[in-house]
C-alpha positions in Angstrom: -39.9 -67.0 12.0 -41.5 -63.6 11.5 -39.2 -62.1 14.1 -36.1 -63.7 12.4 -37.3 -62.4 9.0 -37.7 -58.9 10.3 -34.1 -59.0 11.7 -32.8 -60.1 8.3 -34.7 -57.3 6.5 -33.3 -54.7 9.0 -29.8 -56.0 8.5 -30.2 -55.9 4.7 -31.4 -52.3 4.9 -28.5 -51.3 7.1 -26.0 -52.8 4.8 -27.6 -51.1 1.7 -27.5 -47.7 3.5 -23.8 -48.2 4.5 -23.0 -49.0 0.9 -24.8 -45.9 -0.4 -23.0 -43.7 2.1 -19.6 -45.2 1.2 -20.2 -44.6 -2.5 -21.3 -41.0 -1.8 -18.1 -40.2 0.3 -15.9 -41.7 -2.4 -17.6 -39.6 -5.1 -17.1 -36.4 -2.9 -13.4 -37.2 -2.3 -12.6 -37.8 -5.9 -11.4 -34.8 -7.8 -13.8 -33.3 -10.3 -13.0 -33.3 -13.9 -10.6 -30.4 -14.8 -9.7 -29.6 -11.1 -6.1 -28.4 -10.6 -3.9 -29.2 -7.6 -2.0 -26.1 -6.5 1.6 -26.8 -5.3 2.7 -25.6 -1.9 4.9 -22.5 -2.0 8.7 -23.2 -1.9 11.4 -20.9 -0.6 14.8 -20.3 -2.2 18.0 -19.8 -0.2 18.3 -16.8 2.1 20.7 -14.2 0.6 22.4 -11.6 2.9 22.9 -8.1 1.6 24.6 -4.8 2.7 23.7 -1.6 1.0 26.0 1.3 1.9 25.3 4.9 1.3 26.7 8.5 1.6 24.5 11.5 1.5 25.7 15.2 1.6 23.9 18.5 1.9 25.3 22.1 2.2 23.4 25.0 3.6 24.5 28.6 2.9 23.1 30.8 5.6 23.5 34.5 4.6 22.0 35.9 7.8 24.5 34.1 10.0 27.3 34.2 7.5 28.0 30.5 7.7 28.1 27.5 5.4 27.4 24.1 7.0 28.0 20.8 5.2 26.3 17.7 6.6 27.3 14.2 5.6 25.7 10.9 6.6 27.5 7.6 6.0 26.4 4.1 6.9 24.5 1.1 5.5 21.5 -1.1 5.7 21.8 -4.9 6.1 19.0 -7.2 5.1 18.1 -10.7 3.9 16.1 -11.6 0.9 14.3 -14.9 0.1 12.3 -15.8 -3.1 9.0 -17.6 -2.8 8.2 -20.0 -5.7 6.2 -20.3 -7.9 4.9 -16.7 -7.4 8.3 -15.0 -7.6 7.4 -12.8 -4.6 10.5 -11.6 -2.7 10.6 -11.2 1.1 12.9 -8.6 2.6 13.7 -9.5 6.2 15.9 -8.3 9.1 16.3 -4.8 7.7 18.5 -2.8 10.0 20.7 0.3 9.9 24.1 -1.4 10.0 26.8 -0.1 10.0 25.1 2.5 12.1 24.9 5.9 10.4 27.3 8.6 11.3 26.3 12.3 10.9 29.1 14.8 10.5 28.9 18.6 10.1 31.7 21.0 9.1 31.3 24.8 9.4 32.8 27.5 7.1 32.5 31.2 6.7 30.0 32.5 4.1 30.6 35.7 2.2 29.5 37.0 -1.2 27.8 33.7 -2.2 30.9 31.6 -1.4 31.9 29.2 1.3 35.3 30.2 2.6 37.6 29.1 5.5 36.8 27.4 8.7 34.4 29.2 11.1 32.8 28.4 14.4 29.3 28.1 15.8 28.3 28.9 19.3 25.9 25.9 19.5 24.3 23.4 17.2 21.4 20.9 17.4 21.4 18.4 14.6 19.5 15.3 13.8 19.0 12.5 11.3 15.5 11.2 10.4 14.6 7.8 8.8 11.3 6.5 7.3 9.8 5.0 4.1 10.8 7.3 1.2 7.3 7.7 -0.3 4.6 9.4 1.7 2.5 6.2 1.6 5.2 3.8 2.7 5.3 3.7 6.5 7.3 0.6 7.6 7.1 -0.6 11.2 10.2 0.2 13.2 11.9 -0.8 16.4 14.6 1.1 18.2 16.9 1.1 21.2 18.7 3.7 23.3 19.2 7.2 21.8 16.8 6.7 18.9 13.2 7.7 19.1 10.1 7.0 17.1 8.2 10.2 16.5 5.5 11.6 14.3 6.9 14.9 13.0 7.5 16.9 9.8 8.8 15.0 6.8 9.8 17.1 3.7 7.1 16.8 1.0 4.7 14.7 3.2 3.7 16.8 6.2 3.8 14.8 9.4 5.1 11.3 9.1 6.2 8.5 11.5 10.0 8.3 11.6 13.1 7.1 13.5 14.8 10.2 14.9 18.2 10.8 16.5 19.0 14.4 17.6 22.0 15.7 19.6 22.9 19.1 21.0 26.5 20.3 20.9 28.5 23.4 22.1 30.9 25.7 20.3 33.0 24.1 17.5 33.8 24.2 13.8 33.0 20.5 13.3 30.6 18.0 14.8 30.1 14.2 14.6 27.1 12.3 15.8 28.2 8.7 16.6 26.0 5.7 17.2 28.7 3.1 17.8 27.7 0.4 20.3 24.0 1.2 20.2 21.5 -1.4 18.9 20.4 -0.3 15.5 16.9 0.7 14.5 15.2 -2.1 12.5 12.4 -2.1 9.9 9.6 -4.6 9.6 9.5 -7.4 6.9 8.4 -6.4 3.4 7.2 -8.4 0.5 7.0 -7.6 -3.2 8.1 -8.4 -6.8 11.6 -7.6 -8.0 10.5 -4.2 -9.3 8.8 -3.4 -6.0 11.8 -3.1 -3.8 11.5 -1.1 -0.6 13.0 2.4 -0.6 13.9 4.4 2.6 14.4 8.1 3.0 16.8 10.1 5.2 16.9 13.8 5.8 18.9 15.9 8.3 17.8 18.9 10.4 19.7 21.4 12.5 19.4 24.6 14.5 22.6 26.6 14.4 23.7 29.5 16.7 26.5 32.0 16.2 25.6 33.8 19.4 22.9 33.6 22.1 20.3 35.0 19.7 17.6 32.8 18.1 19.0 30.1 15.8 18.3 29.5 12.2 16.7 26.2 11.2 18.0 24.0 8.3 16.0 21.1 6.8 17.4 19.0 3.9 15.5 17.3 1.2 15.3 13.5 1.7 17.9 11.2 0.2 16.6 8.0 -1.3 18.0 4.5 -0.5 16.5 1.5 -2.2 17.3 -2.2 -1.4 17.8 -4.4 -4.5 17.0 -8.1 -4.3 
C-alpha cells in the first residue's frame, strides 16, 4: 500500500507540474495589453516606364579654329512598384534603352562665331554615365564595348562610371552607335516619391586638326531623373 500511495503522489505531482507549464505557455503566447500587430508589406502593380532624353553641348576651340557640337539622344527604361503601407517605391530593371547615340558635327570657328562645315583630322569621343550626385554610386553591369572605369567626373573628382569611347579618322561629322549591343544596366533603387534616382551623363573628346597634340573637351554633366 505504501508503494501504491507513493506512485499516486508522483502522478499527482506530475499532473500538477504539467498544468502549471501549460498555463505558463498560454500566458506567454497571449498578446500583452496594448500590443500592435504589424501588417505584412504589400506590393502594388508593376508599372513600366521609358524616360527619353536629348543633351547637347557646343565647344568653341579658338586655338584649333573649330566648333564641335555634341548631341546624345536615347532613353532609360525601368519598372516601379510601390510597397504599402510604407509608400516606399522600388525602381527596378533600370537600363539604357533605347541605347544612347552620340553624334558630333564640326564647323569652322572665327571671330567668336561658328561658321560653315569644317573637318578634323582625327577625333576620340566618349560618353560617360553614373549617378548624378557625387554621393550616388549605383551598381552597374555592362556588355561589349562598354567599360566600367573609375575616372574623372566633372565636379566630383574620380568616380565610378560606365564609359564608351571610340576613335575616328578624318571627317566633318561623327556618330557613335550602340545598336545591337546589350545595354548597361543599373542596380535596384528604393526611396520615397521625392527621392527618385537621378543619373548624369557627360561627353569627352580629343580633337585633331593635324598630327599635332589634340585639344581636350569635357562637358558639364546633364541630369536625368526617373519619376515614379
